[in-house]
N, C-alpha and C positions, 0 to 999 in steps of 0.2 A: 550558540545555535539554539533557536527557539523550537521547543517540541511539545507535542500534544500527546494525549493518550485516549485510547478507546478499547472497549471490550471487544474481543474477536467475534462474539455473536452478533455484533451490530449489522454485519453484512448478511447475516442469516445463512442458511445452508445452501443457497443457490450458486455461490461463488466460492472457489477453493482460493484462498489468499496465499500468496508466496511472501508471507511475513512470519516473524517469531515473535512469540508473545512470552510474557513472564509466567511464572507457575500459577498466577491466578487468572490467567487469560487476557491480560491487558497488553496492548501492543503500544509501544512508544516510537513516534514517527517525527521526522523533521518537518516543522511547519513552513512551507514555502510555496508560493504559486507556481514555481518553475516546473513542478512535476505536471500540472495540469496542461501546460503548453508543450511538453516534451513529446517526441516521437514515441511510437511504439518500441522501436529499436534502442533509443536512449533509455526508456524505462527498463527494459530487459537487461541492458548492461548495468544500470544502477542497481537494479534489484539483485543481480548476481555478484558485483564487484564494487558496490558501494563502499566508501572508507570506512563508514560508521554503520552500526546497526540502525540508527535512526533514518539515515539515507536509504539504505536497503529496505526498511520497512515502509518508507514513504512511497518509493517507487513501486513496491508491491502493493500497497494500498490503492494507489492510482490504477494499477492494472486491474485490480478487483473491482473498482469502481467502474471502469470502463467495461468490464465483462458484465457487471450487473445492468448497466445502462443498456447494453446490447440485449441482454436477455429480456429486460422489461419492453423494449422496442418491439420485440417479435410477438 
C-alpha cells in the first residue's frame, strides 16, 4: 500500500480533521484516487471502520478537503 504523509497543520484551523497523527503531528494516509471519487457515505464508513489507520486517515483527509473547499466557496 502506497502512503504519503503531511503535517496536520496543513489544513489550517478552519477544518477539524477526523484523522490520527503521530506524536509529531504527522498524518500517514493511503495514497489512492479512490477517495476523491467516493461518496460522502463511503468516506464516513471508511473513516470510521477502515481496515488500517492509513485508510481511515485517507478518508478523513478527503472529508477535510471537501469541508475546506465548501468553506472556501462560501
